[in-house]
C-alpha positions in Angstrom: 20.7 23.2 -31.1 22.9 19.9 -31.5 25.6 19.6 -34.3 23.5 16.7 -35.6 19.8 15.6 -35.2 19.2 12.2 -34.1 17.3 9.5 -33.0 18.1 6.7 -31.1 17.4 3.2 -33.1 15.7 1.0 -30.5 14.4 -1.8 -32.5 18.1 -3.2 -32.7 18.4 -7.1 -33.5 20.6 -9.7 -31.7 22.7 -9.6 -34.3 23.5 -5.8 -34.3 23.7 -5.7 -30.5 26.7 -8.4 -30.6 28.4 -6.1 -33.4 28.2 -3.1 -31.3 30.0 -4.8 -28.5 32.5 -6.5 -30.8 34.5 -4.0 -32.6 36.1 -1.3 -30.3 39.7 -0.4 -31.6 41.7 0.7 -34.5 44.5 -2.0 -33.8 43.6 -4.3 -36.8 46.0 -7.1 -37.6 43.4 -7.8 -40.6 45.2 -8.7 -44.0 42.7 -9.3 -47.3 43.0 -11.2 -50.4 40.6 -12.7 -53.1 40.6 -16.0 -55.2 39.1 -16.3 -58.4 37.7 -20.0 -58.7 36.2 -21.2 -61.8 32.9 -23.3 -61.0 31.7 -24.7 -63.9 33.0 -28.2 -63.3 31.6 -27.5 -59.6 28.0 -26.5 -61.2 27.9 -29.5 -63.3 28.9 -31.8 -60.2 25.7 -30.2 -58.3 23.4 -30.5 -61.1 24.4 -34.2 -61.5 24.1 -34.4 -57.7 20.7 -33.2 -57.4 19.5 -35.5 -60.2 21.0 -38.6 -58.7 20.4 -38.0 -55.2 17.3 -36.0 -54.8 19.2 -33.5 -52.5 19.7 -29.7 -53.0 23.5 -29.5 -52.9 24.9 -26.0 -53.5 28.2 -24.3 -53.8 28.0 -23.6 -50.0 28.1 -27.3 -49.1 30.8 -27.9 -51.6 33.0 -25.1 -49.7 32.4 -26.8 -46.6 34.1 -29.8 -47.6 36.6 -27.7 -49.8 37.7 -25.9 -46.7 37.9 -28.6 -44.3 39.8 -30.6 -47.0 42.2 -27.6 -47.3 42.8 -27.1 -43.6 43.1 -31.1 -43.1 46.2 -30.3 -45.6 47.3 -27.1 -44.0 47.1 -28.0 -40.3 49.1 -24.9 -39.4 46.3 -22.9 -40.4 43.7 -24.5 -38.1 44.7 -22.7 -35.3 43.6 -20.2 -32.4 45.4 -17.6 -30.5 45.5 -17.7 -26.8 47.6 -15.9 -24.7 49.5 -14.4 -27.5 50.5 -18.0 -28.3 49.1 -20.1 -31.2 47.6 -23.2 -30.7 46.6 -25.9 -33.4 43.2 -27.4 -33.2 42.7 -31.1 -33.6 39.2 -30.6 -35.5 38.2 -28.9 -38.6 35.0 -27.4 -38.1 33.6 -24.8 -40.2 31.0 -22.0 -39.2 28.4 -20.6 -41.5 26.2 -17.3 -41.3 22.5 -18.0 -41.8 20.5 -15.3 -42.6 17.1 -15.4 -40.8 13.7 -13.0 -39.9 13.2 -12.7 -36.2 9.9 -14.2 -35.4 8.8 -11.5 -33.3 9.6 -8.4 -34.5 10.4 -9.4 -38.5 13.7 -7.7 -38.9 16.6 -9.3 -40.7 19.0 -10.9 -38.7 22.0 -13.2 -38.4 22.8 -16.5 -37.0 24.8 -19.6 -37.7 25.6 -23.1 -37.4 28.7 -25.3 -37.3 29.6 -28.3 -39.5 31.8 -30.2 -37.3 34.5 -32.6 -38.8 33.9 -31.0 -42.0 37.1 -32.8 -43.6 35.7 -36.3 -42.8 32.1 -36.0 -43.8 31.0 -36.9 -47.2 29.2 -34.4 -49.3 26.2 -35.9 -48.8 26.1 -35.9 -45.1 27.3 -32.2 -45.3 24.3 -31.4 -47.3 22.0 -33.0 -45.2 23.3 -31.6 -41.9 23.4 -28.3 -43.1 19.8 -28.2 -44.5 18.6 -29.8 -41.1 20.2 -27.4 -38.8 19.8 -24.2 -41.1 15.9 -25.3 -41.6 15.5 -25.3 -37.5 17.9 -21.8 -37.0 15.6 -19.9 -39.7 12.3 -21.6 -38.0 13.4 -20.4 -34.5 13.6 -23.7 -33.3 17.1 -23.9 -32.0 16.8 -23.5 -28.4 20.4 -22.9 -27.7 20.8 -20.2 -30.4 17.1 -18.6 -29.7 18.3 -18.2 -25.6 21.5 -16.8 -26.8 19.5 -14.1 -29.3 17.1 -13.1 -26.7 19.9 -12.7 -24.1 21.7 -10.2 -26.1 18.7 -8.5 -27.2 18.0 -7.7 -23.5 21.3 -6.5 -22.4 22.0 -2.7 -22.2 24.4 -1.7 -24.7 27.3 -0.8 -22.5 27.5 -4.6 -21.0 27.5 -6.6 -24.5 31.3 -5.9 -25.4 32.1 -6.9 -21.6 30.3 -9.8 -21.5 31.8 -10.8 -25.1 35.3 -10.8 -24.0 34.4 -12.2 -20.6 32.9 -15.4 -22.6 35.7 -15.4 -25.1 38.3 -15.5 -22.2 36.4 -18.3 -20.4 35.8 -20.7 -23.3 38.7 -19.7 -25.6 41.4 -18.0 -23.2 41.3 -20.5 -20.3 39.5 -23.5 -22.7 36.5 -24.1 -20.5 33.6 -26.3 -21.4 30.7 -24.1 -20.2 28.1 -26.1 -21.8 26.2 -26.7 -18.4 25.8 -23.3 -17.8 24.4 -22.7 -21.2 27.3 -21.7 -23.4 28.0 -23.6 -26.6 31.4 -25.7 -26.8 33.5 -23.6 -29.5 30.5 -22.5 -31.5 32.5 -20.6 -34.1 35.2 -23.5 -34.9 38.1 -23.1 -37.3 37.1 -20.8 -40.1 33.7 -18.6 -40.8 32.2 -18.3 -43.9 29.4 -16.4 -45.3 27.8 -16.4 -48.7 27.3 -12.9 -49.9 26.7 -14.3 -53.4 23.0 -15.5 -52.0 22.2 -11.8 -51.5 23.3 -11.1 -55.1 26.5 -9.3 -53.9 29.8 -10.1 -56.3 32.3 -9.0 -53.8 32.7 -8.0 -50.1 35.3 -8.8 -47.2 34.1 -9.3 -43.5 35.8 -8.1 -40.9 37.3 -10.1 -37.8 35.3 -11.2 -34.9 37.7 -10.9 -32.0 35.8 -12.8 -29.3 35.4 -15.6 -31.7 39.3 -16.1 -31.9 38.7 -17.4 -35.8 41.7 -16.1 -37.7 40.3 -16.8 -41.2 37.1 -15.4 -42.6 35.8 -16.4 -45.9 33.0 -14.7 -48.0 31.5 -16.4 -51.4 30.6 -13.9 -54.3 27.9 -14.4 -56.5 28.8 -16.4 -59.8 29.2 -14.5 -62.9 30.5 -15.6 -66.6 34.0 -13.9 -67.1 36.5 -14.2 -70.2 39.4 -16.4 -68.9 42.5 -17.3 -70.5 43.1 -20.8 -71.4 46.9 -21.4 -70.0 47.5 -24.4 -72.1 46.1 -22.7 -75.5 46.4 -18.6 -74.6 42.8 -18.7 -76.2 39.8 -16.8 -74.2 37.4 -18.5 -72.9 33.8 -17.6 -71.0 33.6 -19.3 -67.7 31.6 -19.1 -64.9 33.5 -17.7 -61.9 32.8 -17.2 -58.2 35.4 -14.9 -56.3 36.4 -15.9 -52.6 37.1 -13.2 -50.4 39.2 -13.8 -47.5 40.3 -11.6 -44.7 42.8 -13.6 -42.1 44.6 -12.5 -38.5 48.3 -11.7 -39.6 49.3 -12.6 -36.1 48.2 -16.8 -36.8 48.3 -16.7 -40.8 50.6 -15.1 -43.5 51.0 -15.0 -47.1 52.8 -18.5 -47.3 49.2 -20.3 -45.8 47.2 -18.4 -48.2 49.2 -19.2 -51.5 49.0 -22.8 -50.2 45.5 -22.9 -49.3 44.4 -21.2 -52.4 46.1 -23.6 -54.8 44.2 -26.6 -52.9 40.8 -24.8 -53.3 41.7 -24.2 -56.9 42.4 -27.9 -57.4 39.4 -29.2 -55.6 36.9 -27.1 -57.6 38.9 -28.0 -60.8 37.8 -31.6 -60.5 35.0 -32.2 -58.1 34.4 -35.9 -59.0 38.2 -36.6 -57.6 38.0 -34.2 -54.8 34.8 -35.1 -53.2 34.1 -38.5 -54.8 31.6 -40.3 -57.0 28.2 -39.4 -56.7 26.5 -42.4 -54.7 23.7 -44.2 -56.8 20.6 -44.9 -54.9 20.7 -42.0 -52.3 17.6 -40.4 -53.7 15.8 -43.2 -52.3 17.2 -43.1 -48.8 16.1 -39.4 -49.0 12.6 -39.9 -49.9 12.4 -42.6 -47.5 13.7 -40.5 -44.7 
C-alpha cells in the first residue's frame, strides 16, 4: 500500500507546465515588501478620462505608466543579472500577466503582454495598446504566444526546466536575438506586474521567475476603504487604498532602491493630472472613428 493515494493530473495547462519547470531550489534571493497607495485621486482621474475619451482606462494602465516613470527616475533598478554581473537596460518595458481560457480545454491559463517603452508612451497609447493586445491574447489570436503555449503543453515534464534554462541562457545570458527561430525578443521586460485585485484578492506576493531574469515583480491588490491619518491635520479620514506587493531579487535591488521607488509611486498617484498629463479633449471621436 502506498504512503498516499495519488492520481496523476494529466490535463495540465501550459502555464502550469512552465511553472513546474521553473522552481527547483531553496536558494532564494527574494525580498518582500508592500506599499499602501491612496487611489482616490487616481479613480477620479480614471472616471474623468473615461467620460472624456470613451476609453476604458483602469488602474492597471495607470500602473504601467507609473512603473515606467519610476524606473526612468531610478535607472539602477532597470537591470538584469548576467553571469553574476548587473547590466542596466536601455528601455523600460513592463510585462503584465493576462488571464485567459484555453480554447480547447476550457481551463484557466495565464499568458502575458509587454508594454514597450512604457515611460515614453502616453496614457492613451498605453490604454489602447493594452486593450488591443490583451483582447488578441485572450482570443487565442496571438500566434507567437499560442505557439509557445502549445509547445510547452506537449513537452514531457522532465524536459521543461532544461528547455527554460537553455532559452534563458541564449536570450538573456548570451543576449542573442532568436526571433528568426520563433523565440520572442525580451518577452518579460524590466518588471512583471499582475493585478490580483481583479480576482478579488486583497494581497499576495508573487515568486521570482528565474528564467525571465526579471528582478522585480509587483502584485496589485484590490481597492478597499481604510481609515487613514491625515499627516497635516492628524485627523482620521476614510480613503480608498490599494496595496502593492513587491518581490525583488536582493542580488540586484535593495532597500534603498525600494524606498526611492515607493516615494515616486506615491507622488505619482497623489496627483495623477500632474503625473500623467491633462486628459486630452476630442480623443473620444478618434476612438469611435477607429
